[in-house]
N, C-alpha and C positions, 0 to 999 in steps of 0.2 A: 118429603118433608119440605124443602128447601125451595122446591117449583122455581120461579124466577130470580130467586133472592140468591139462590146458588151463585149468580153473575157478581154479584156485589161481592161475595167471600173470595172469587177468585180474581177481581178487580182488586181487591186489598192487597192479596198475594202479590201482584204485579207490583203493585207501587213499592210494596215492603222491599221489592228485589231490586227494584229501581234504585230506590233509596241507598242501598247499602252495595253498591257496584264496587266502589272503593273504600274500603273500610280502613285503611290510613289517612284519608283526607281528612281535613275539617268538612262538615256537613254545612252547605249552602244553605241560603233561604228556602229556596225551591226543593233541596233535599230533606229539610225539617217538616216541611209542609207534606212532602210525599211518604216520609217515614211515619209521620202521626196519622195524616189521612189513612194509609194503607191498615195501620192498627184499626182506626176507627170503624172502617168500612169492613175488617174481617170480624172482629168481635161483634160490632154492631149488627152486619149482616146475619152471624152466627144468632145474635140475642133476638134479632126481629124473626127469623125462621123458627125459633123456640116459641116466641110469642104467638106465631101464627099457627104453629102446631099442638101448642099445648096453652095457650092462653096464659101463659105466667111469663111475664116481664122480670128479669133477675135485677133488683135494683144494684146488687154487687158491680154488674157488668157494666152499668152506666157511671159508676164513681170510678170505677178501674180504668174507662175507656178517659173521662176527665183527667184522671191524675196521670196518666201515662202520655196524653196529648201534651199536658201540662210540662212534664219533666222532659218529654223531646224538647219543647220550644225552649226550655231553658237551659238545655246542653246544646245549644245551636253554636255552631262556630267550634265545637271541639271535634275531635275524631268522632266518628260514626261508632267507633266501640262503646263510647260512654252512652249515645243515645240507645243502643243494641241493649246496655245494660241494663237501662231504665224500662223498657220494653220487655225484657225477659222477667224481671223482675215483679214488674205488674202482671204479667200474666202467670208466673208462678202463684203469686200471691191469690190471684184469681182462683186457680186450679185447687190450691189448698182450702180457701173458704169454701167452695163449691163442694169439693171432697168432705169437709168436715162436716157439713150441715146436711149431706147425703143429697144434694141438689144434682149432682153430676149424674148419679147412676139412674134417677129416676127421669131426667130430661133427654139421657142419651139415645 
């Protein structure tokens, strides 16, 4: 299913790990870009793989990607925990929305 797109997903996880290496410190601009980019690559890579395998692109994923990236950028300069809270809430919202509509079970 994932083919070459799994590299995008894995690189997203690596960027996330790099961004949150020191959770008590303020997130510099590069860290904010790494965190937002990691989420974009992870969720976007998964959405692209689903699109490729099922010919369906979830608009919800794109909206959540934009909202999480904007939220991470707005929390720039604060401790990483605030940025991670934005990421976690966005992904939980996405999971709840897809589960409520049954999209997660059909696409898994």
